[in-house]
Chimera marker file (.cmm) of the C-alpha trace (Angstrom):
<marker_set name="trace">
<marker id="1" x="-29.801" y="-42.429" z="50.980" r="1" g="1" b="0" radius="0.5"/>
<marker id="2" x="-33.355" y="-41.757" z="51.881" r="1" g="1" b="0" radius="0.5"/>
<marker id="3" x="-34.564" y="-44.293" z="53.959" r="1" g="1" b="0" radius="0.5"/>
<marker id="4" x="-39.115" y="-43.529" z="53.221" r="1" g="1" b="0" radius="0.5"/>
<marker id="5" x="-41.035" y="-42.366" z="51.405" r="1" g="1" b="0" radius="0.5"/>
<marker id="6" x="-41.076" y="-38.902" z="53.344" r="1" g="1" b="0" radius="0.5"/>
<marker id="7" x="-37.541" y="-38.397" z="53.097" r="1" g="1" b="0" radius="0.5"/>
<marker id="8" x="-37.517" y="-38.829" z="49.028" r="1" g="1" b="0" radius="0.5"/>
<marker id="9" x="-40.513" y="-36.591" z="48.568" r="1" g="1" b="0" radius="0.5"/>
<marker id="10" x="-38.452" y="-33.709" z="50.623" r="1" g="1" b="0" radius="0.5"/>
<marker id="11" x="-35.843" y="-34.152" z="48.415" r="1" g="1" b="0" radius="0.5"/>
<marker id="12" x="-38.062" y="-34.596" z="45.191" r="1" g="1" b="0" radius="0.5"/>
<marker id="13" x="-39.558" y="-30.896" z="46.801" r="1" g="1" b="0" radius="0.5"/>
<marker id="14" x="-35.978" y="-29.331" z="47.757" r="1" g="1" b="0" radius="0.5"/>
<marker id="15" x="-34.985" y="-30.309" z="43.646" r="1" g="1" b="0" radius="0.5"/>
<marker id="16" x="-38.361" y="-28.672" z="43.046" r="1" g="1" b="0" radius="0.5"/>
<marker id="17" x="-37.410" y="-25.471" z="45.133" r="1" g="1" b="0" radius="0.5"/>
<marker id="18" x="-33.898" y="-25.019" z="43.172" r="1" g="1" b="0" radius="0.5"/>
<marker id="19" x="-35.823" y="-25.553" z="39.670" r="1" g="1" b="0" radius="0.5"/>
<marker id="20" x="-37.535" y="-22.563" z="40.722" r="1" g="1" b="0" radius="0.5"/>
<marker id="21" x="-34.835" y="-20.501" z="42.097" r="1" g="1" b="0" radius="0.5"/>
<marker id="22" x="-32.863" y="-21.090" z="39.120" r="1" g="1" b="0" radius="0.5"/>
<marker id="23" x="-35.810" y="-20.367" z="36.592" r="1" g="1" b="0" radius="0.5"/>
<marker id="24" x="-36.260" y="-16.683" z="38.782" r="1" g="1" b="0" radius="0.5"/>
<marker id="25" x="-33.228" y="-15.925" z="36.832" r="1" g="1" b="0" radius="0.5"/>
<marker id="26" x="-32.687" y="-17.621" z="33.511" r="1" g="1" b="0" radius="0.5"/>
<marker id="27" x="-32.928" y="-15.884" z="30.384" r="1" g="1" b="0" radius="0.5"/>
<marker id="28" x="-32.435" y="-18.375" z="27.647" r="1" g="1" b="0" radius="0.5"/>
<marker id="29" x="-34.884" y="-19.967" z="26.135" r="1" g="1" b="0" radius="0.5"/>
<marker id="30" x="-33.066" y="-23.626" z="26.013" r="1" g="1" b="0" radius="0.5"/>
<marker id="31" x="-32.335" y="-22.908" z="29.583" r="1" g="1" b="0" radius="0.5"/>
<marker id="32" x="-36.275" y="-22.661" z="30.461" r="1" g="1" b="0" radius="0.5"/>
<marker id="33" x="-37.177" y="-25.516" z="28.311" r="1" g="1" b="0" radius="0.5"/>
<marker id="34" x="-34.487" y="-28.076" z="30.281" r="1" g="1" b="0" radius="0.5"/>
<marker id="35" x="-35.984" y="-26.704" z="33.995" r="1" g="1" b="0" radius="0.5"/>
<marker id="36" x="-39.500" y="-27.572" z="32.267" r="1" g="1" b="0" radius="0.5"/>
<marker id="37" x="-37.994" y="-30.814" z="31.071" r="1" g="1" b="0" radius="0.5"/>
<marker id="38" x="-36.190" y="-31.663" z="34.851" r="1" g="1" b="0" radius="0.5"/>
<marker id="39" x="-39.206" y="-30.328" z="36.533" r="1" g="1" b="0" radius="0.5"/>
<marker id="40" x="-41.645" y="-32.984" z="34.817" r="1" g="1" b="0" radius="0.5"/>
<marker id="41" x="-38.978" y="-35.652" z="35.806" r="1" g="1" b="0" radius="0.5"/>
<marker id="42" x="-39.359" y="-34.496" z="39.204" r="1" g="1" b="0" radius="0.5"/>
<marker id="43" x="-43.038" y="-34.427" z="39.501" r="1" g="1" b="0" radius="0.5"/>
<marker id="44" x="-43.506" y="-37.989" z="37.520" r="1" g="1" b="0" radius="0.5"/>
<marker id="45" x="-41.466" y="-39.331" z="40.609" r="1" g="1" b="0" radius="0.5"/>
<marker id="46" x="-43.068" y="-37.404" z="42.800" r="1" g="1" b="0" radius="0.5"/>
<marker id="47" x="-46.558" y="-38.402" z="42.250" r="1" g="1" b="0" radius="0.5"/>
<marker id="48" x="-46.141" y="-41.854" z="40.696" r="1" g="1" b="0" radius="0.5"/>
<marker id="49" x="-48.109" y="-44.523" z="41.615" r="1" g="1" b="0" radius="0.5"/>
<marker id="50" x="-47.639" y="-47.116" z="43.624" r="1" g="1" b="0" radius="0.5"/>
<marker id="51" x="-45.450" y="-44.869" z="45.820" r="1" g="1" b="0" radius="0.5"/>
<marker id="52" x="-41.569" y="-45.137" z="45.579" r="1" g="1" b="0" radius="0.5"/>
<marker id="53" x="-41.488" y="-47.461" z="48.760" r="1" g="1" b="0" radius="0.5"/>
<marker id="54" x="-44.050" y="-49.631" z="50.376" r="1" g="1" b="0" radius="0.5"/>
<marker id="55" x="-43.785" y="-49.033" z="54.120" r="1" g="1" b="0" radius="0.5"/>
<link id1="1" id2="2" r="1" g="1" b="0" radius="0.2"/>
<link id1="2" id2="3" r="1" g="1" b="0" radius="0.2"/>
<link id1="3" id2="4" r="1" g="1" b="0" radius="0.2"/>
<link id1="4" id2="5" r="1" g="1" b="0" radius="0.2"/>
<link id1="5" id2="6" r="1" g="1" b="0" radius="0.2"/>
<link id1="6" id2="7" r="1" g="1" b="0" radius="0.2"/>
<link id1="7" id2="8" r="1" g="1" b="0" radius="0.2"/>
<link id1="8" id2="9" r="1" g="1" b="0" radius="0.2"/>
<link id1="9" id2="10" r="1" g="1" b="0" radius="0.2"/>
<link id1="10" id2="11" r="1" g="1" b="0" radius="0.2"/>
<link id1="11" id2="12" r="1" g="1" b="0" radius="0.2"/>
<link id1="12" id2="13" r="1" g="1" b="0" radius="0.2"/>
<link id1="13" id2="14" r="1" g="1" b="0" radius="0.2"/>
<link id1="14" id2="15" r="1" g="1" b="0" radius="0.2"/>
<link id1="15" id2="16" r="1" g="1" b="0" radius="0.2"/>
<link id1="16" id2="17" r="1" g="1" b="0" radius="0.2"/>
<link id1="17" id2="18" r="1" g="1" b="0" radius="0.2"/>
<link id1="18" id2="19" r="1" g="1" b="0" radius="0.2"/>
<link id1="19" id2="20" r="1" g="1" b="0" radius="0.2"/>
<link id1="20" id2="21" r="1" g="1" b="0" radius="0.2"/>
<link id1="21" id2="22" r="1" g="1" b="0" radius="0.2"/>
<link id1="22" id2="23" r="1" g="1" b="0" radius="0.2"/>
<link id1="23" id2="24" r="1" g="1" b="0" radius="0.2"/>
<link id1="24" id2="25" r="1" g="1" b="0" radius="0.2"/>
<link id1="25" id2="26" r="1" g="1" b="0" radius="0.2"/>
<link id1="26" id2="27" r="1" g="1" b="0" radius="0.2"/>
<link id1="27" id2="28" r="1" g="1" b="0" radius="0.2"/>
<link id1="28" id2="29" r="1" g="1" b="0" radius="0.2"/>
<link id1="29" id2="30" r="1" g="1" b="0" radius="0.2"/>
<link id1="30" id2="31" r="1" g="1" b="0" radius="0.2"/>
<link id1="31" id2="32" r="1" g="1" b="0" radius="0.2"/>
<link id1="32" id2="33" r="1" g="1" b="0" radius="0.2"/>
<link id1="33" id2="34" r="1" g="1" b="0" radius="0.2"/>
<link id1="34" id2="35" r="1" g="1" b="0" radius="0.2"/>
<link id1="35" id2="36" r="1" g="1" b="0" radius="0.2"/>
<link id1="36" id2="37" r="1" g="1" b="0" radius="0.2"/>
<link id1="37" id2="38" r="1" g="1" b="0" radius="0.2"/>
<link id1="38" id2="39" r="1" g="1" b="0" radius="0.2"/>
<link id1="39" id2="40" r="1" g="1" b="0" radius="0.2"/>
<link id1="40" id2="41" r="1" g="1" b="0" radius="0.2"/>
<link id1="41" id2="42" r="1" g="1" b="0" radius="0.2"/>
<link id1="42" id2="43" r="1" g="1" b="0" radius="0.2"/>
<link id1="43" id2="44" r="1" g="1" b="0" radius="0.2"/>
<link id1="44" id2="45" r="1" g="1" b="0" radius="0.2"/>
<link id1="45" id2="46" r="1" g="1" b="0" radius="0.2"/>
<link id1="46" id2="47" r="1" g="1" b="0" radius="0.2"/>
<link id1="47" id2="48" r="1" g="1" b="0" radius="0.2"/>
<link id1="48" id2="49" r="1" g="1" b="0" radius="0.2"/>
<link id1="49" id2="50" r="1" g="1" b="0" radius="0.2"/>
<link id1="50" id2="51" r="1" g="1" b="0" radius="0.2"/>
<link id1="51" id2="52" r="1" g="1" b="0" radius="0.2"/>
<link id1="52" id2="53" r="1" g="1" b="0" radius="0.2"/>
<link id1="53" id2="54" r="1" g="1" b="0" radius="0.2"/>
<link id1="54" id2="55" r="1" g="1" b="0" radius="0.2"/>
</marker_set>
């Protein structure tokens, strides 16, 4: 379990990287739509205000 905001952000960036890799090989429109939806969800967590954890 991540213990600080930096660790959480690293995990979210890793998720975005995975989505980018999958997007490169995805060909079906439905799959690309799901990837776009997941990207928005991850970015919402990544850039939320106030931050996830107060230090």
